[in-house]
PLY file of the C-alpha trace (Angstrom):
ply
format ascii 1.0
element vertex 294
property float x
property float y
property float z
element edge 293
property int vertex1
property int vertex2
end_header
179.52 -60.26 -203.62
181.49 -57.24 -203.16
182.19 -57.20 -207.22
178.45 -57.51 -207.71
177.81 -54.53 -205.43
180.43 -52.54 -206.97
179.39 -53.04 -210.48
175.42 -52.99 -209.74
176.26 -49.40 -207.91
177.90 -48.00 -210.97
175.14 -49.51 -213.31
172.66 -47.57 -211.43
174.72 -44.40 -211.02
175.12 -44.47 -214.75
171.00 -43.34 -214.96
170.49 -42.00 -211.31
172.12 -38.80 -210.55
171.24 -38.94 -206.79
173.31 -42.15 -206.22
176.97 -41.35 -204.77
179.61 -43.41 -202.91
181.74 -42.48 -200.08
184.62 -44.74 -199.14
187.66 -44.51 -196.95
190.32 -46.45 -199.26
188.80 -49.77 -198.81
187.76 -51.16 -202.25
188.90 -47.86 -204.08
189.91 -49.66 -206.95
186.55 -51.26 -207.33
184.99 -48.29 -208.57
185.64 -46.34 -211.78
186.98 -42.69 -211.09
183.98 -40.17 -211.09
182.90 -36.85 -209.18
180.28 -38.85 -207.15
182.87 -41.58 -206.24
184.53 -39.85 -202.77
187.61 -41.31 -201.26
188.05 -39.43 -197.98
191.17 -41.79 -196.90
191.47 -43.31 -193.71
189.03 -41.06 -191.87
186.30 -43.39 -191.21
184.05 -40.77 -188.89
184.53 -38.15 -191.87
183.05 -40.51 -194.42
179.92 -41.18 -192.70
179.52 -37.08 -192.46
180.24 -36.78 -195.67
177.60 -39.50 -196.58
175.14 -37.65 -194.50
175.63 -34.33 -195.87
174.99 -35.86 -199.21
171.61 -37.14 -197.89
170.70 -33.77 -196.59
171.21 -32.43 -200.16
168.87 -35.04 -201.64
171.58 -37.37 -202.80
171.40 -41.29 -202.04
174.53 -42.02 -200.67
176.46 -45.50 -200.44
179.03 -45.63 -197.45
181.01 -48.65 -197.82
184.02 -50.36 -195.91
185.09 -53.16 -193.49
182.15 -53.71 -190.86
184.56 -52.62 -188.02
185.43 -49.23 -189.93
181.84 -48.82 -191.37
180.01 -49.76 -188.07
182.40 -49.69 -184.96
184.39 -46.71 -185.55
182.25 -44.23 -186.66
178.99 -45.42 -184.70
178.50 -41.91 -183.08
178.24 -40.35 -186.52
176.15 -43.07 -187.64
173.61 -42.53 -184.38
173.66 -38.52 -184.80
174.51 -37.74 -188.55
171.91 -40.52 -189.96
169.40 -41.44 -187.47
169.07 -38.42 -185.12
168.71 -36.26 -188.56
166.60 -38.80 -189.99
167.87 -38.84 -193.19
168.51 -42.14 -195.64
171.52 -43.91 -196.96
172.81 -47.03 -197.78
175.67 -48.76 -195.67
177.27 -51.78 -197.16
179.76 -53.49 -195.38
182.46 -56.72 -195.98
184.52 -58.69 -193.87
181.88 -59.65 -191.53
182.43 -61.49 -188.23
185.84 -62.74 -189.47
185.59 -63.56 -193.10
189.42 -62.61 -193.54
190.85 -63.27 -190.29
194.58 -63.26 -191.21
194.10 -59.00 -190.78
193.47 -59.96 -186.81
190.80 -58.46 -184.52
190.83 -54.88 -186.10
189.13 -56.49 -189.17
186.57 -58.35 -187.06
182.83 -57.15 -186.01
180.41 -59.53 -184.95
178.50 -56.92 -183.17
177.47 -54.83 -186.12
173.80 -55.86 -186.42
173.78 -55.42 -182.95
174.80 -51.77 -183.25
172.33 -50.99 -185.98
169.68 -52.81 -183.60
170.11 -50.22 -181.15
169.38 -47.69 -183.72
165.53 -47.21 -184.58
164.44 -47.36 -188.46
167.48 -49.09 -190.06
166.73 -52.11 -192.25
169.32 -55.12 -192.38
170.16 -57.63 -194.84
172.52 -60.52 -195.24
172.68 -62.02 -198.45
173.92 -65.84 -198.53
174.88 -65.93 -202.37
176.27 -63.02 -204.71
173.18 -63.55 -206.96
171.08 -62.14 -204.10
173.09 -58.99 -203.83
172.08 -57.23 -207.08
168.28 -56.93 -206.60
168.78 -55.70 -202.56
171.60 -53.40 -204.05
168.86 -52.16 -206.62
166.18 -51.87 -204.17
168.30 -50.14 -201.82
169.45 -47.27 -204.20
165.82 -47.01 -205.24
164.45 -45.99 -201.84
164.92 -43.30 -199.36
165.69 -45.17 -195.98
168.63 -46.41 -194.24
169.72 -49.81 -194.99
172.54 -51.95 -194.21
173.70 -54.73 -196.13
176.52 -57.03 -194.77
178.29 -58.76 -197.79
180.42 -61.72 -196.70
183.18 -64.05 -198.78
181.03 -67.09 -197.46
178.33 -68.05 -199.62
175.62 -70.82 -200.07
175.57 -73.37 -202.79
172.35 -71.72 -203.96
170.50 -68.57 -204.46
166.85 -67.66 -203.45
164.50 -64.78 -204.24
164.98 -61.91 -201.85
161.90 -61.37 -200.14
160.75 -59.46 -197.15
160.37 -62.30 -194.60
161.29 -65.84 -194.24
161.56 -68.75 -197.11
161.13 -71.94 -196.04
163.55 -74.02 -197.51
162.51 -77.19 -195.70
159.35 -78.43 -194.00
159.42 -80.40 -190.87
157.21 -81.03 -187.55
160.24 -81.44 -185.13
161.13 -77.97 -184.60
162.25 -74.51 -186.72
165.69 -73.85 -187.57
166.14 -69.90 -188.88
169.03 -69.69 -191.02
170.52 -66.22 -191.50
172.57 -65.46 -194.92
175.59 -67.76 -195.62
174.46 -69.79 -192.72
172.07 -71.67 -194.77
174.27 -74.46 -196.02
175.74 -75.58 -192.83
172.31 -75.50 -191.08
170.98 -77.72 -193.94
173.81 -80.15 -193.75
173.47 -80.11 -189.77
169.80 -80.77 -189.90
169.66 -83.23 -192.73
168.45 -86.02 -190.66
166.07 -83.98 -188.44
162.48 -83.63 -188.81
162.57 -79.68 -188.86
161.61 -76.90 -190.67
164.40 -74.60 -191.92
163.72 -71.27 -192.75
166.36 -68.78 -194.64
166.64 -65.05 -193.98
168.12 -62.31 -196.06
166.30 -59.55 -194.52
166.76 -59.86 -190.79
165.61 -56.20 -189.70
162.47 -56.09 -189.92
162.38 -59.25 -188.30
159.61 -62.05 -189.86
158.02 -62.46 -186.42
154.51 -63.48 -188.39
156.65 -65.71 -190.56
158.29 -67.50 -187.29
154.80 -67.73 -185.36
153.51 -69.63 -188.41
156.30 -72.09 -188.82
155.93 -72.80 -185.00
152.14 -73.22 -185.33
152.75 -75.91 -188.18
155.71 -77.85 -186.01
157.01 -78.19 -182.51
157.71 -74.56 -181.06
161.27 -75.05 -180.43
163.37 -72.75 -182.67
167.28 -72.83 -183.26
168.57 -69.22 -184.13
171.73 -69.15 -186.36
173.19 -66.04 -187.27
176.85 -65.30 -188.52
177.51 -62.38 -186.15
177.12 -62.09 -182.31
175.30 -64.81 -180.72
171.80 -63.94 -179.71
171.15 -60.70 -181.97
167.68 -61.82 -182.81
166.84 -63.64 -179.75
164.70 -61.08 -178.26
162.40 -60.41 -181.66
162.21 -64.17 -181.79
161.02 -64.41 -177.85
158.49 -61.19 -178.64
157.25 -63.04 -181.90
156.39 -66.05 -179.58
155.71 -64.34 -176.09
152.11 -65.92 -175.99
153.30 -69.36 -177.33
155.13 -71.77 -174.91
158.43 -72.42 -176.70
162.32 -73.00 -176.30
165.05 -70.85 -177.97
168.88 -71.77 -178.66
170.71 -69.04 -180.43
173.94 -69.73 -181.96
176.43 -66.72 -183.39
179.56 -65.70 -182.56
180.22 -66.56 -179.18
180.06 -63.59 -176.22
182.15 -65.69 -173.85
185.12 -66.16 -175.82
187.73 -63.61 -177.45
189.91 -65.55 -179.81
193.43 -64.10 -180.04
195.02 -66.63 -182.44
193.78 -65.42 -186.20
193.51 -68.66 -187.87
191.16 -69.25 -190.71
187.54 -68.69 -190.74
186.76 -72.42 -190.78
188.85 -72.29 -187.33
186.56 -69.62 -186.04
183.48 -71.17 -187.31
184.45 -74.49 -185.42
185.57 -72.47 -182.20
181.92 -70.62 -182.23
179.82 -74.00 -182.87
179.15 -72.45 -186.42
180.36 -75.04 -188.58
178.27 -78.30 -189.50
179.29 -80.46 -186.54
178.70 -77.53 -183.53
175.16 -76.78 -185.31
174.43 -80.39 -185.34
175.17 -80.83 -181.84
173.13 -78.02 -181.00
170.20 -79.05 -183.14
170.04 -82.47 -181.75
170.05 -81.10 -178.17
167.13 -78.97 -178.77
164.96 -81.12 -181.13
165.76 -84.62 -179.68
165.62 -83.61 -175.88
162.22 -84.35 -174.53
160.43 -80.94 -173.02
160.06 -81.24 -169.50
156.72 -81.60 -167.81
0 1
1 2
2 3
3 4
4 5
5 6
6 7
7 8
8 9
9 10
10 11
11 12
12 13
13 14
14 15
15 16
16 17
17 18
18 19
19 20
20 21
21 22
22 23
23 24
24 25
25 26
26 27
27 28
28 29
29 30
30 31
31 32
32 33
33 34
34 35
35 36
36 37
37 38
38 39
39 40
40 41
41 42
42 43
43 44
44 45
45 46
46 47
47 48
48 49
49 50
50 51
51 52
52 53
53 54
54 55
55 56
56 57
57 58
58 59
59 60
60 61
61 62
62 63
63 64
64 65
65 66
66 67
67 68
68 69
69 70
70 71
71 72
72 73
73 74
74 75
75 76
76 77
77 78
78 79
79 80
80 81
81 82
82 83
83 84
84 85
85 86
86 87
87 88
88 89
89 90
90 91
91 92
92 93
93 94
94 95
95 96
96 97
97 98
98 99
99 100
100 101
101 102
102 103
103 104
104 105
105 106
106 107
107 108
108 109
109 110
110 111
111 112
112 113
113 114
114 115
115 116
116 117
117 118
118 119
119 120
120 121
121 122
122 123
123 124
124 125
125 126
126 127
127 128
128 129
129 130
130 131
131 132
132 133
133 134
134 135
135 136
136 137
137 138
138 139
139 140
140 141
141 142
142 143
143 144
144 145
145 146
146 147
147 148
148 149
149 150
150 151
151 152
152 153
153 154
154 155
155 156
156 157
157 158
158 159
159 160
160 161
161 162
162 163
163 164
164 165
165 166
166 167
167 168
168 169
169 170
170 171
171 172
172 173
173 174
174 175
175 176
176 177
177 178
178 179
179 180
180 181
181 182
182 183
183 184
184 185
185 186
186 187
187 188
188 189
189 190
190 191
191 192
192 193
193 194
194 195
195 196
196 197
197 198
198 199
199 200
200 201
201 202
202 203
203 204
204 205
205 206
206 207
207 208
208 209
209 210
210 211
211 212
212 213
213 214
214 215
215 216
216 217
217 218
218 219
219 220
220 221
221 222
222 223
223 224
224 225
225 226
226 227
227 228
228 229
229 230
230 231
231 232
232 233
233 234
234 235
235 236
236 237
237 238
238 239
239 240
240 241
241 242
242 243
243 244
244 245
245 246
246 247
247 248
248 249
249 250
250 251
251 252
252 253
253 254
254 255
255 256
256 257
257 258
258 259
259 260
260 261
261 262
262 263
263 264
264 265
265 266
266 267
267 268
268 269
269 270
270 271
271 272
272 273
273 274
274 275
275 276
276 277
277 278
278 279
279 280
280 281
281 282
282 283
283 284
284 285
285 286
286 287
287 288
288 289
289 290
290 291
291 292
292 293
């Protein structure tokens, strides 16, 4: 995904003089030398400030690093320099929740989407396949809003068209599963023997409340939300969309009650957070096959 992102940005830069890239050492070899590729060194707060300054001059900045260095460390600068000043930009992360755990907790950021959720006006996209990255990047560079693209080393077998809301990958009558980005393949495998609707989301903000309501109207009002970041990040939006519909909601994601101190592999982390096929299948069976209390 990172390779597609970098090549797409450079193709657009050749024709669009507004586009500039700001990095802090990470991915410095992914971009060809250019006056519009600015490497500020290991200074993530400055990286965001420079991006905001470019936006204030009418440029379209692309700010890029590992998720914890892009979102958590310079959170105040994002909040003030972009949000409070109401300027646009494209933030693109790699690393995700625990994509590359060999580097330890410093390179992990399961709370990134939740942090963007605390600031108004951000569009959040989570591709599940490299082929979904190019159209996202091109659309983001052509716009003037604030966007966060969360790239991953994990990917689904197949790509889907990038749309505004949810894509129904499977239809069923026994409940609804929302799979975000690279969680689609594990969800499909985990629910293969269940009569449920599976919705695929690459654009998670704005949240497709209307799409969820429509799916629930055609199925049982039980919803399993499977996200590759902090558990329950989108639960409040799902509940809001179904506020007048009696429903049950179960959220899977990076657990809030566990601080894993053994680095392990990404698969180890999936298993610990019940985000592998076995964990998702167990949660789905409990939700969709357990009778609703009278």
